[in-house]
C-alpha positions in Angstrom: 0.0 0.0 0.0 1.3 3.5 -0.9 2.4 5.7 2.0 1.2 9.2 2.4 4.6 10.4 1.2 4.3 8.2 -1.9 0.9 9.6 -2.7 2.2 13.2 -2.2 5.1 12.5 -4.6 2.7 11.2 -7.2 0.6 14.4 -6.9 3.8 16.5 -7.0 4.9 14.7 -10.2 1.6 15.5 -11.8 1.7 19.2 -11.1 3.8 20.4 -14.0 1.7 18.4 -16.4 -1.5 19.8 -15.0 0.0 23.3 -15.4 1.2 22.5 -19.0 -2.1 21.1 -20.2 -4.4 23.5 -18.3 -6.9 24.9 -20.9 -5.5 22.6 -23.6 -7.6 20.1 -25.6 -7.1 16.4 -25.3 -8.9 14.0 -27.6 -9.4 10.5 -26.4 -10.6 7.7 -28.7 -12.4 5.2 -26.5 -13.7 1.8 -27.5 -12.9 -1.9 -27.8 -11.5 -3.8 -24.8 -11.4 -0.7 -22.5 -15.2 -0.8 -22.7 -15.5 -4.5 -21.9 -15.4 -4.6 -18.0 -17.1 -2.4 -15.5 -13.7 -1.9 -13.7 -11.9 -0.7 -16.8 -14.8 1.5 -17.9 -14.9 3.1 -14.4 -11.1 3.7 -14.5 -11.4 5.4 -18.0 -14.3 7.5 -16.9 -12.6 8.7 -13.7 -9.5 9.6 -15.6 -11.5 11.7 -18.1 -13.4 13.4 -15.3 -10.2 14.1 -13.4 -8.5 15.7 -16.4 -11.6 17.8 -17.0 -11.7 19.0 -13.3 -8.0 20.1 -13.3 -8.7 22.3 -16.3 -8.1 20.3 -19.5 -10.7 20.3 -22.3 -11.3 16.6 -22.9 -13.2 15.3 -26.0 -14.2 11.7 -26.2 -14.7 10.1 -29.6 -16.1 6.6 -29.2 -16.7 3.4 -31.0 -18.9 0.5 -30.0 -18.2 -2.6 -32.1 -19.2 -5.1 -29.5 -22.4 -3.3 -28.7 -23.3 -3.2 -32.4 -22.6 -6.9 -32.7 -24.8 -7.6 -29.7 -27.7 -5.7 -31.1 -27.4 -7.2 -34.6 -27.6 -10.7 -32.9 -30.7 -9.6 -31.0 -32.5 -8.6 -34.1 -31.4 -11.7 -36.0 -29.2 -9.7 -38.5 -26.2 -11.6 -39.7 -23.0 -9.6 -39.8 -21.1 -9.5 -43.1 -17.4 -8.9 -43.3 -15.1 -8.0 -46.2 -11.4 -8.6 -45.6 -12.1 -8.5 -41.9 -14.1 -5.2 -42.0 -17.8 -4.9 -41.3 -20.0 -4.4 -44.4 -22.6 -1.8 -43.5 -25.9 -2.0 -45.5 -28.9 0.2 -44.8 -30.3 -2.0 -42.1 -27.0 -2.3 -40.4 -26.5 1.5 -40.6 -29.8 1.9 -38.7 -28.4 -0.3 -36.0 -25.1 1.5 -35.9 -26.7 4.9 -35.6 -29.1 3.6 -32.9 -26.4 2.0 -30.8 -23.6 4.6 -31.2 -25.7 7.8 -31.0 -28.2 6.3 -28.5 -27.1 3.5 -26.1 -23.3 3.9 -26.0 -23.1 7.7 -26.1 -25.9 8.3 -23.5 -24.5 5.6 -21.2 -21.0 7.3 -21.3 -22.7 10.7 -20.4 -24.5 9.1 -17.5 -21.3 7.4 -16.2 -19.4 10.8 -16.4 -22.2 12.5 -14.6 -22.2 9.8 -11.8 -18.4 10.4 -11.5 -18.9 14.1 -10.9 -18.3 15.5 -14.4 -20.6 17.0 -17.0 -21.0 15.4 -20.4 -23.1 16.0 -23.5 -23.8 13.6 -26.3 -23.0 14.7 -29.9 -22.8 12.9 -33.2 -21.4 13.8 -36.6 -25.0 14.4 -37.6 -25.5 17.3 -35.2 -25.0 20.6 -36.9 -23.6 18.6 -39.8 -20.4 18.3 -37.8 -19.1 15.4 -39.9 -19.6 15.2 -43.7 -18.5 12.1 -45.6 -18.5 10.3 -48.9 -18.4 6.6 -49.6 -15.1 5.0 -48.7 -13.0 4.9 -51.9 -10.1 2.6 -51.2 -11.1 -0.1 -53.6 -13.1 -2.1 -51.1 -16.9 -1.9 -51.1 -18.0 -1.8 -47.5 -21.4 -0.3 -48.2 -22.3 2.7 -46.0 -18.8 3.0 -44.6 -17.5 6.5 -45.3 -14.4 8.7 -45.3 -14.6 12.2 -43.8 -14.5 15.1 -46.3 -15.3 17.9 -43.8 -15.4 18.6 -40.1 -17.1 21.6 -38.5 -16.0 21.5 -34.8 -18.4 24.3 -33.8 -20.7 22.0 -31.8 -17.8 20.5 -29.9 -16.3 24.0 -29.1 -19.7 25.2 -27.9 -20.0 22.2 -25.5 -16.4 22.8 -24.2 -17.1 26.5 -23.6 -20.1 25.5 -21.5 -17.9 23.2 -19.3 -19.1 20.0 -20.8 -17.1 16.9 -21.9 -18.3 16.2 -25.5 -19.0 12.5 -26.2 -18.8 12.2 -30.0 -20.4 9.3 -32.0 -18.8 8.6 -35.3 -21.8 8.8 -37.7 -21.6 11.3 -40.5 -23.9 13.1 -42.9 -23.4 12.0 -46.5 -22.5 14.6 -49.2 -25.5 13.3 -51.0 -29.0 14.0 -49.4 -30.6 11.6 -46.9 -27.5 9.4 -46.5 -25.5 8.6 -43.4 -22.2 6.9 -43.1 -20.4 4.8 -40.5 -16.9 6.3 -39.8 -13.9 4.5 -38.3 -13.5 5.9 -34.8 -9.7 6.1 -34.9 -9.9 8.1 -38.1 -12.6 10.4 -36.7 -10.7 11.0 -33.5 -7.6 12.0 -35.5 -9.6 14.4 -37.7 -11.4 15.9 -34.6 -8.1 16.4 -32.9 -6.7 18.3 -35.9 -9.8 20.4 -36.4 -9.7 21.4 -32.7 -6.0 22.2 -32.6 -5.7 19.6 -29.8 -2.5 19.3 -27.8 -2.8 15.5 -27.6 -4.6 12.6 -29.4 -4.9 9.4 -27.3 -6.0 6.2 -28.9 -7.0 3.5 -26.4 -6.2 0.1 -27.9 -5.8 -3.6 -26.7 -2.0 -3.7 -27.0 0.8 -2.0 -25.2 1.7 0.1 -28.2 4.1 -0.4 -31.2 6.5 -3.3 -30.5 9.4 -4.6 -32.5 8.2 -8.1 -31.6 4.4 -8.2 -31.1 4.8 -11.2 -28.9 7.3 -9.5 -26.6 6.1 -6.5 -24.6 9.6 -5.6 -23.6 10.3 -4.6 -27.2 7.8 -1.6 -26.9 9.0 1.4 -29.0 8.1 4.4 -26.7 8.7 7.2 -29.2 8.4 7.3 -33.0 9.0 10.4 -35.2 7.2 11.0 -38.4 10.4 10.4 -40.4 10.8 7.0 -38.9 7.4 5.7 -39.9 8.1 4.7 -43.5 11.1 2.6 -42.5 9.2 0.9 -39.7 6.5 0.0 -42.3 9.0 -1.2 -44.8 10.7 -3.4 -42.2 7.4 -5.0 -41.1 7.5 -3.6 -37.6 4.4 -1.6 -38.3 2.1 -4.1 -39.9 -1.5 -5.5 -39.9 -4.0 -3.7 -37.7 -1.3 -1.3 -36.4 -0.9 0.4 -39.8 -4.2 2.2 -39.8 -3.7 3.3 -36.2 -0.3 4.7 -36.9 -1.7 6.3 -40.1 -4.3 8.1 -38.0 -1.6 9.4 -35.6 0.6 10.5 -38.4 -2.3 12.3 -40.1 -3.1 14.1 -36.8 0.5 15.2 -36.2 0.9 16.4 -39.8 -2.1 18.5 -39.3 -0.7 20.2 -36.3 -1.4 18.0 -33.2 1.9 18.0 -31.4 1.7 14.5 -30.0 -0.4 11.4 -30.6 -0.3 8.3 -28.4 -1.3 4.7 -28.8 -1.8 3.2 -25.3 -3.2 0.1 -23.7 -6.8 0.7 -22.6 -6.7 -2.6 -20.7 -4.3 -1.0 -18.1 -6.4 0.8 -15.4 -5.8 4.6 -15.4 -3.6 4.4 -18.5 -4.9 7.9 -19.5 -3.6 9.4 -16.3 -0.3 7.5 -16.5 0.2 8.9 -20.0 -0.9 12.5 -19.3 0.3 13.2 -15.8 3.4 11.2 -15.2 7.1 11.4 -16.2 7.3 7.9 -17.5 4.2 7.8 -19.7 2.9 4.7 -21.3 2.5 3.2 -24.8 3.9 4.7 -28.0 4.1 8.4 -28.7 4.2 9.7 -32.3 5.4 13.3 -32.8 
């Protein structure tokens, strides 16, 4: 058990970071395994509320894949995948919108309120905050889109009122009466850039970028933009890590000073990254 002196030292270590990030915007992408147990969820929520209470402007961009799968099963809708990615037809899009903008977003708002914070639910449809077109990477995923425009005004209004915005990644289509499902990592990176955020934090289910994915001791704590092409060429950045690194690279190129890939399975990983000397995961800058 920590002594009072140990606890005081932890608080003292956090002080310069609280001062540094006071009034600055931090965008957290929340989803996946960090949502899967009540204990981890509560740790993430308490971290977010604490950062807000010490003066940081925290924006949460969330996914909800497991909840979408659960609802599709309940309604007897079979999931279709193309190259491991969910195909979103019109019926699935209805479920996505209902689950993300309704159940998940409102539940996060309630949890933050219970923890002493103030949160407000937003989606890319509100105020046409997100505009998208059909994903054009050569793979037909139905109503999966890529962002073409972000208007961060609704988020800024929420922040100015002292609220923590909880953002669902559903977008208005460029064409009338169309909505698109947007990858939450991509949306979080775009939101961070549009807000001029100080940090982008992606909560994942791995420790970060590792030279050997099976050996956590090979974690690479810091990566510069110039190192990324070589790491991809050598195969160190591969598979599902490529799109996450790409999101971080895009955010940094658009002015976000630092992007972080951290393990959401570790309790209070957000606080460790933001308010300690050691940090956690992989930082791209």
